[in-house]
N, CA, C and O atoms as a printed pandas DataFrame, in Angstrom:
     atom_number atom_name residue_name chain_id  residue_number  x_coord  y_coord  z_coord
0              1         N          MET        A               1  114.303  280.890  118.024
1              2        CA          MET        A               1  114.671  280.231  116.789
2              3         C          MET        A               1  115.736  281.085  116.086
3              4         O          MET        A               1  115.655  282.313  116.061
4              5         N          ILE        A               2  116.724  280.405  115.523
5              6        CA          ILE        A               2  117.774  281.101  114.789
6              7         C          ILE        A               2  117.895  280.483  113.393
7              8         O          ILE        A               2  117.651  279.292  113.202
8              9         N          THR        A               3  118.271  281.306  112.439
9             10        CA          THR        A               3  118.458  280.851  111.070
10            11         C          THR        A               3  119.946  280.621  110.824
11            12         O          THR        A               3  120.777  281.482  111.114
12            13         N          VAL        A               4  120.266  279.447  110.286
13            14        CA          VAL        A               4  121.646  279.107  109.935
14            15         C          VAL        A               4  121.652  278.526  108.527
15            16         O          VAL        A               4  120.602  278.177  107.987
16            17         N          THR        A               5  122.833  278.427  107.942
17            18        CA          THR        A               5  122.967  277.960  106.563
18            19         C          THR        A               5  123.738  276.653  106.527
19            20         O          THR        A               5  124.870  276.573  107.004
20            21         N          ARG        A               6  123.112  275.626  105.954
21            22        CA          ARG        A               6  123.804  274.351  105.779
22            23         C          ARG        A               6  124.884  274.497  104.709
23            24         O          ARG        A               6  124.924  275.499  103.995
24            25         N          LEU        A               7  125.747  273.508  104.599
25            26        CA          LEU        A               7  126.837  273.571  103.624
26            27         C          LEU        A               7  126.337  273.581  102.183
27            28         O          LEU        A               7  127.061  274.007  101.283
28            29         N          ASN        A               8  125.095  273.112  101.950
29            30        CA          ASN        A               8  124.523  273.124  100.603
30            31         C          ASN        A               8  123.789  274.438  100.305
31            32         O          ASN        A               8  123.022  274.519   99.346
32            33         N          ASP        A               9  124.028  275.464  101.128
33            34        CA          ASP        A               9  123.457  276.812  100.990
34            35         C          ASP        A               9  121.976  276.906  101.326
35            36         O          ASP        A               9  121.367  277.946  101.076
36            37         N          LYS        A              10  121.380  275.871  101.875
37            38        CA          LYS        A              10  119.976  275.935  102.291
38            39         C          LYS        A              10  119.907  276.459  103.707
39            40         O          LYS        A              10  120.632  276.003  104.591
40            41         N          GLU        A              11  119.013  277.436  103.913
41            42        CA          GLU        A              11  118.821  277.978  105.246
42            43         C          GLU        A              11  117.855  277.104  106.029
43            44         O          GLU        A              11  116.861  276.618  105.488
44            45         N          ILE        A              12  118.155  276.909  107.298
45            46        CA          ILE        A              12  117.251  276.183  108.185
46            47         C          ILE        A              12  117.086  277.014  109.455
47            48         O          ILE        A              12  117.919  277.863  109.773
48            49         N          VAL        A              13  116.013  276.757  110.161
49            50        CA          VAL        A              13  115.750  277.445  111.414
50            51         C          VAL        A              13  115.827  276.416  112.534
51            52         O          VAL        A              13  115.168  275.377  112.491
52            53         N          ILE        A              14  116.638  276.722  113.530
53            54        CA          ILE        A              14  116.861  275.801  114.644
54            55         C          ILE        A              14  116.331  276.428  115.925
55            56         O          ILE        A              14  116.498  277.625  116.161
56            57         N          ASN        A              15  115.697  275.615  116.740
57            58        CA          ASN        A              15  115.271  276.061  118.055
58            59         C          ASN        A              15  116.506  276.130  118.943
59            60         O          ASN        A              15  117.036  275.100  119.362
60            61         N          CYS        A              16  116.958  277.336  119.226
61            62        CA          CYS        A              16  118.210  277.462  119.977
62            63         C          CYS        A              16  118.064  277.033  121.433
63            64         O          CYS        A              16  119.065  276.875  122.132
64            65         N          GLU        A              17  116.838  276.844  121.897
65            66        CA          GLU        A              17  116.637  276.313  123.246
66            67         C          GLU        A              17  117.108  274.859  123.328
67            68         O          GLU        A              17  117.377  274.356  124.419
68            69         N          LEU        A              18  117.209  274.185  122.184
69            70        CA          LEU        A              18  117.609  272.780  122.162
70            71         C          LEU        A              18  119.084  272.571  121.859
71            72         O          LEU        A              18  119.543  271.430  121.807
72            73         N          ILE        A              19  119.839  273.655  121.656
73            74        CA          ILE        A              19  121.260  273.503  121.349
74            75         C          ILE        A              19  121.999  273.057  122.609
75            76         O          ILE        A              19  121.896  273.677  123.667
76            77         N          GLN        A              20  122.746  271.966  122.463
77            78        CA          GLN        A              20  123.528  271.453  123.577
78            79         C          GLN        A              20  125.003  271.796  123.413
79            80         O          GLN        A              20  125.658  272.233  124.359
80            81         N          ILE        A              21  125.527  271.592  122.182
81            82        CA          ILE        A              21  126.943  271.821  121.917
82            83         C          ILE        A              21  127.094  272.514  120.564
83            84         O          ILE        A              21  126.388  272.196  119.607
84            85         N          ILE        A              22  128.030  273.467  120.501
85            86        CA          ILE        A              22  128.433  274.076  119.228
86            87         C          ILE        A              22  129.945  273.923  119.169
87            88         O          ILE        A              22  130.655  274.351  120.079
88            89         N          GLU        A              23  130.436  273.308  118.093
89            90        CA          GLU        A              23  131.878  273.110  117.993
90            91         C          GLU        A              23  132.349  273.294  116.556
91            92         O          GLU        A              23  131.576  273.150  115.609
92            93         N          ALA        A              24  133.639  273.617  116.412
93            94        CA          ALA        A              24  134.254  273.776  115.096
94            95         C          ALA        A              24  135.110  272.542  114.828
95            96         O          ALA        A              24  135.987  272.207  115.624
96            97         N          ASN        A              25  134.854  271.863  113.702
97            98        CA          ASN        A              25  135.529  270.582  113.410
98            99         C          ASN        A              25  136.139  270.451  112.020
99           100         O          ASN        A              25  136.195  269.271  111.674
100          101         N          PRO        A              26  136.577  271.246  111.188
101          102        CA          PRO        A              26  136.632  272.702  111.272
102          103         C          PRO        A              26  135.306  273.378  110.949
103          104         O          PRO        A              26  135.111  274.545  111.289
104          105         N          ASP        A              27  134.380  272.651  110.287
105          106        CA          ASP        A              27  133.064  273.253  110.053
106          107         C          ASP        A              27  132.309  273.309  111.377
107          108         O          ASP        A              27  132.518  272.480  112.263
108          109         N          THR        A              28  131.436  274.293  111.496
109          110        CA          THR        A              28  130.664  274.437  112.725
110          111         C          THR        A              28  129.604  273.345  112.786
111          112         O          THR        A              28  128.803  273.187  111.865
112          113         N          THR        A              29  129.611  272.597  113.881
113          114        CA          THR        A              29  128.644  271.525  114.102
114          115         C          THR        A              29  127.810  271.878  115.316
115          116         O          THR        A              29  128.337  272.147  116.395
116          117         N          ILE        A              30  126.490  271.874  115.121
117          118        CA          ILE        A              30  125.552  272.145  116.206
118          119         C          ILE        A              30  124.911  270.813  116.573
119          120         O          ILE        A              30  124.349  270.130  115.717
120          121         N          THR        A              31  124.997  270.450  117.841
121          122        CA          THR        A              31  124.357  269.232  118.341
122          123         C          THR        A              31  123.237  269.653  119.281
123          124         O          THR        A              31  123.444  270.467  120.181
124          125         N          THR        A              32  122.039  269.090  119.066
125          126        CA          THR        A              32  120.897  269.428  119.911
126          127         C          THR        A              32  120.762  268.412  121.042
127          128         O          THR        A              32  121.424  267.374  121.053
128          129         N          THR        A              33  119.898  268.734  121.980
129          130        CA          THR        A              33  119.655  267.837  123.106
130          131         C          THR        A              33  119.015  266.519  122.664
131          132         O          THR        A              33  119.027  265.541  123.411
132          133         N          THR        A              34  118.463  266.492  121.464
133          134        CA          THR        A              34  117.871  265.260  120.937
134          135         C          THR        A              34  118.896  264.408  120.193
135          136         O          THR        A              34  118.583  263.310  119.734
136          137         N          GLY        A              35  120.126  264.921  120.077
137          138        CA          GLY        A              35  121.192  264.184  119.401
138          139         C          GLY        A              35  121.341  264.496  117.929
139          140         O          GLY        A              35  122.240  263.966  117.276
140          141         N          THR        A              36  120.474  265.351  117.388
141          142        CA          THR        A              36  120.569  265.731  115.984
142          143         C          THR        A              36  121.771  266.656  115.790
143          144         O          THR        A              36  122.014  267.549  116.601
144          145         N          LYS        A              37  122.518  266.432  114.711
145          146        CA          LYS        A              37  123.682  267.262  114.403
146          147         C          LYS        A              37  123.434  268.021  113.114
147          148         O          LYS        A              37  122.912  267.473  112.143
148          149         N          TYR        A              38  123.815  269.290  113.119
149          150        CA          TYR        A              38  123.717  270.141  111.941
150          151         C          TYR        A              38  125.095  270.733  111.678
151          152         O          TYR        A              38  125.718  271.290  112.581
152          153         N          ILE        A              39  125.571  270.613  110.439
153          154        CA          ILE        A              39  126.822  271.243  110.036
154          155         C          ILE        A              39  126.448  272.487  109.249
155          156         O          ILE        A              39  125.719  272.417  108.260
156          157         N          VAL        A              40  126.962  273.639  109.707
157          158        CA          VAL        A              40  126.537  274.911  109.131
158          159         C          VAL        A              40  127.733  275.762  108.737
159          160         O          VAL        A              40  128.859  275.522  109.174
160          161         N          LYS        A              41  127.467  276.764  107.898
161          162        CA          LYS        A              41  128.512  277.654  107.392
162          163         C          LYS        A              41  128.911  278.724  108.402
163          164         O          LYS        A              41  130.052  279.185  108.389
164          165         N          GLU        A              42  128.002  279.120  109.265
165          166        CA          GLU        A              42  128.287  280.173  110.229
166          167         C          GLU        A              42  129.361  279.710  111.214
167          168         O          GLU        A              42  129.490  278.520  111.500
168          169         N          SER        A              43  130.118  280.665  111.719
169          170        CA          SER        A              43  131.136  280.339  112.717
170          171         C          SER        A              43  130.468  280.062  114.063
171          172         O          SER        A              43  129.302  280.396  114.274
172          173         N          VAL        A              44  131.216  279.457  114.954
173          174        CA          VAL        A              44  130.712  279.222  116.308
174          175         C          VAL        A              44  130.291  280.549  116.927
175          176         O          VAL        A              44  129.228  280.647  117.540
176          177         N          GLU        A              45  131.126  281.563  116.765
177          178        CA          GLU        A              45  130.829  282.885  117.331
178          179         C          GLU        A              45  129.535  283.465  116.771
179          180         O          GLU        A              45  128.763  284.079  117.508
180          181         N          ASP        A              46  129.291  283.274  115.471
181          182        CA          ASP        A              46  128.062  283.785  114.856
182          183         C          ASP        A              46  126.824  283.066  115.393
183          184         O          ASP        A              46  125.792  283.696  115.627
184          185         N          VAL        A              47  126.922  281.760  115.589
185          186        CA          VAL        A              47  125.782  280.999  116.115
186          187         C          VAL        A              47  125.497  281.426  117.558
187          188         O          VAL        A              47  124.340  281.605  117.935
188          189         N          VAL        A              48  126.540  281.586  118.353
189          190        CA          VAL        A              48  126.367  282.031  119.739
190          191         C          VAL        A              48  125.741  283.424  119.767
191          192         O          VAL        A              48  124.835  283.679  120.560
192          193         N          ALA        A              49  126.215  284.321  118.912
193          194        CA          ALA        A              49  125.668  285.684  118.856
194          195         C          ALA        A              49  124.194  285.660  118.463
195          196         O          ALA        A              49  123.393  286.402  119.032
196          197         N          ALA        A              50  123.828  284.819  117.499
197          198        CA          ALA        A              50  122.429  284.713  117.080
198          199         C          ALA        A              50  121.562  284.182  118.221
199          200         O          ALA        A              50  120.445  284.657  118.425
200          201         N          ALA        A              51  122.067  283.209  118.955
201          202        CA          ALA        A              51  121.317  282.663  120.094
202          203         C          ALA        A              51  121.137  283.716  121.176
203          204         O          ALA        A              51  120.071  283.806  121.785
204          205         N          LYS        A              52  122.173  284.514  121.420
205          206        CA          LYS        A              52  122.080  285.588  122.411
206          207         C          LYS        A              52  121.050  286.629  121.995
207          208         O          LYS        A              52  120.248  287.087  122.809
208          209         N          ARG        A              53  121.081  287.005  120.690
209          210        CA          ARG        A              53  120.099  287.984  120.185
210          211         C          ARG        A              53  118.684  287.450  120.358
211          212         O          ARG        A              53  117.786  288.188  120.763
212          213         N          TYR        A              54  118.481  286.174  120.054
213          214        CA          TYR        A              54  117.165  285.558  120.200
214          215         C          TYR        A              54  116.707  285.641  121.657
215          216         O          TYR        A              54  115.576  286.038  121.935
216          217         N          LYS        A              55  117.581  285.267  122.572
217          218        CA          LYS        A              55  117.239  285.295  123.997
218          219         C          LYS        A              55  116.905  286.712  124.447
219          220         O          LYS        A              55  115.955  286.917  125.202
220          221         N          GLN        A              56  117.685  287.693  123.985
221          222        CA          GLN        A              56  117.407  289.082  124.339
222          223         C          GLN        A              56  116.067  289.522  123.785
223          224         O          GLN        A              56  115.302  290.204  124.467
224          225         N          ASP        A              57  115.779  289.134  122.549
225          226        CA          ASP        A              57  114.518  289.521  121.911
226          227         C          ASP        A              57  113.316  288.960  122.652
227          228         O          ASP        A              57  112.330  289.671  122.846
228          229         N          ILE        A              58  113.374  287.705  123.069
229          230        CA          ILE        A              58  112.194  287.115  123.715
230          231         C          ILE        A              58  112.005  287.649  125.121
231          232         O          ILE        A              58  110.890  287.636  125.641
232          233         N          HIS        A              59  113.083  288.122  125.749
233          234        CA          HIS        A              59  112.951  288.662  127.101
234          235         C          HIS        A              59  112.563  290.133  127.099
235          236         O          HIS        A              59  112.200  290.679  128.141
236          237         N          ASN        A              60  112.635  290.776  125.944
237          238        CA          ASN        A              60  112.256  292.188  125.840
238          239         C          ASN        A              60  110.866  292.395  125.303
239          240         O          ASN        A              60  110.465  293.531  125.050
240          241         N          ILE        A              61  110.120  291.325  125.123
241          242        CA          ILE        A              61  108.764  291.450  124.568
242          243         C          ILE        A              61  107.819  291.980  125.619
243          244         O          ILE        A              61  106.631  292.156  125.349
């Protein structure tokens, strides 16, 4: 799970296992495998880095 910030400054937690696409339009849009879209303040690079950290953390337990 990763924490991201919506454009209204509310933080949400997304299951990064369900992320299908991350794109900049120019705002970062995260699309999940269920078709849900989230527009967030973090850059594409920041979301990818957070997902990588999450994956590393769960594999080091």
